[in-house]
N, C-alpha and C positions, 0 to 999 in steps of 0.2 A: 661354079659352085654357088654363087650368090643367088642364082635363079632357081636352083634345085632345092632350096630349103622350104620345107612344108610347115604348116601349122603344127602338125604332129611332132616334127623335129624340135620345134621351139618348146613345145610342152614337155617333151622328154628331157631336154637339156635343163629346163627350169626345175623339173622334178628332181633330177639328179643333183643339181646345185643345192636344193633344199635338203636332200638326204645327206649330202656331204657336210652341210652346215650342222645338221643333227648329229652326225658322226663326230664332228669336232667338238660339239658341246658335250656329247656323252663322254668323250675322252678328257676334256678340260674342266668341266663343271660338275663336281660331285653331286650337288643339289639337283642338277638337271638329270643326271644319270639315275638318281633315286626316283625322281618323278616319272621318268620313262619306265622304270621297272614297275612302278605302281600302275601306270597307264596301261601297260601291256599285260598286267595281271600275271606276272611271272615271279618266280622265287629265285632270287640270286642273280649275280652278275653274269654267269655263264648263260643262263636262260635268256637274259635280256640281249646279250650279244648274238646268241643263236637266232633269236627272232629278227633282229636287225639284219643279219647277213642272209637269212633265208628270203627276206623281202628285197634285198639289194645284192643279188648275186653278181651283178655287173661290176660291183666295186672292186672285184679281184682282177678286172681287166679282160680285154677281149683276146689276149694272147692265148688264153686257155679255152677259148670258144670251141675248139675242135674236140675237147675232152667231153664236156657236158654242156648242154644248152638249157637244161632244166633239171629239176629234182628227178631222181629215179623212182618210179612207181610210188609217187607221193610220200617218199620217205624223207626224213630229215637229212640235212647235210652234215651228218656226224661221221 
């Protein structure tokens, strides 16, 4: 396993770690959540979470991988 790790793997893990940190901050820091809502230019909490989860579908786990691997026909995950 140690020899099979690629640069791409390291980048993917670092990205996911950053997104999990962002997720934690969105949950725990109301000021951060509000700034994310403004940064994303969305209206309301539901739209902010929708945007986050559409960009991070992996966060639900790979146990569901057999169901959907991407959005269907460019539709939202609603």
